[in-house]
N, C-alpha and C positions, 0 to 999 in steps of 0.2 A: 579731840575730834582726832588726834595724831595717835592716841591709845586706842581709837576705834579702827583703826586704819591699819595698826600694827597686830591687832588681835585676830584680823583675817589671812594675815600672813601665813603661819603654818598651813591652815587648809588651802590657799592658794597653792603654797608647794607643793602638797602632798597631791592637789588636783593635776598639777604639771607633771607629776611621777606617772601619775594614772595615762595620763596622754602619752608620755613617751613610753609606757609601757605597752598601749594599743598599737604603738607604731614602730615600734623597736625593730621588728624584723625587716622593716622597708629602708633601715639606715643603712647606707653602704659601711662594707667592712672596716674602712680606715678610720670612719667617724664613730665607730659602737665604742671604741676605749673610752673618748670623749663624753659619750652618753651616759657609761656605766660610771664614770668620774661624777658627772653632774646628778646624776640619781643620787648617788652615795651621800654627796656632799648636800644636797637637797634634802634628803632622808634626817641627816645631821643638823640642820640648821633650821629645819622646822622646828624640831623637836627642842632645840636650845632657845629661839624666840618663842616658843609657847611657855616655857617653863620661866625664863627671864622675865616676861610681860605679863606672866598669870593668864594666858591666852589658853589653857587647857581646858577640854570640855570631853565629854562621852563621845559625842560625835565626831570631834577631831580627832580623837584617839583610835576611832574606828576606821576613819579617813584615812588615818597614816597605815596602819594596818594593812588596811587593802590595797593601797597604792605600794607598800612594801613587798606583799606578797605577787600583786600583778607584774611589777617590775622584776622579781625573782623569776618567776615562771617565765615571763618574756626572753628574760635573757637566757636563761638556761634550754631552754627548748628552740631557740634561735641557733644557741651553739652547739646544741646536740643534732639540729637538723643540718646543719653546716659540718659536721665532724669534728667538731673541737673538743666536744665534749660526748664520752659515748653514753648511750641511752640508759643503759645499766645505774650510769652514775647519776643520774638524776634523781629518782627516787631515795636513794641516799642521803642527798644534801638536801632534801624534802621531807624527813621524816618531823622535824621541827612543826613544819607548815601542816603537812599531813596530818599530824597530830591535832593540832589547833583546829585545822578546818572539820575533823572528824569528831571534835567535843563541840564545834558550834553547832553543828549538822544536830548531833545527838541533842543539846537544849534545846533547839528550836524546835525539833519533834517531840518533844515532851513539855512543849510548852512554855520554856525558861527562856524567852532572850534576853532577860537582864542578868544571868547566870554570869557573863563573860564582863558585864560592868565591875563585877566585883574580884574578878582576877588581874591585878595590874601587870604590865609586863614586867619579865622576870631578866633579871641580869645575864642568865644564860642564853636566853633569845635574843638580847641587845648584841651580845659576842657573835654569836651565829651570824647576825646580820653583817656584823663589821667582815669576820672572816669569807662570808660569802662575796661580798664586795673586791675583797682583798685576791680573793680567788679569780672572780672574772677579770679583773684587771690584770691580774698574771696570764692568766690564758688569752688575753688580746693584746699583749705586749709584743711578742710570748716569751715566755722564762724558759728554762732547758725544762725539759720533761722530768727529771728528778724533782726539781723544785714543784713543778706542778702537782705531781703524783703526791707528793710528802703536803702541800697543800691543802689538797681534795681530801687526803686521809685525817686532816685535823679539823677542816670544816663538815666531813661526814661525821668525825666524833663529836665535833660541840654539836649538830644537828640531833645525833640521836640522845646528848645528855640533855639537850633543851627539851626535846620530844617527852623526855621521860618526867625533865622538871614540871613540864606544864600539866603531863597528865597525873603526875603525885599531887599537886596543888589543887587540879578539881576533883580528884578524888578525897582530898581533906575539907572540902567544902561540908557546909551543913547539907543533908541527906534532901531537903527541898531544893536545894540547887542541881541536884545530881539525878533528879526525879525521882526519888524515893521520899518517904514519908517519915517525919519524926514520931518516936513511938512517945508514950505518956507516960 
């Protein structure tokens, strides 16, 4: 019974992150820092619990990825709308997410919904997520402009590298996962 309860914890945490993403723009400015820290901590905790207790699943991994993307978009759009982040910075730090979304859309378009079940999370992608939450935290504290711009450069670079890493992994998949056909 206890194990069954623990097995749902990662999905509950991911679902709570989705709820946080949906209402992030409503959170008053002084509380946004706490919300970002809670979102980052829940991302870390759901992964830890899932691995430690064997509560991983394809659906749970998808839910976690959706929660991460939704929260990232919500925070970025809220900060951009508030003038904390310049609008031109948004697509740069979202290169990884935009690449993954484009590849997912392509896989759905060709009828290969299972293509992403065969592409595990990459270290570069996880590092980009951590760096994004560090940058968000720095923006909300706030830190000196030089530090915030430096962090933006690191996050943007990590996002570009992670996007390239995911694209490379997708292109290395067998042809049937990319929409092509095997030759005989």
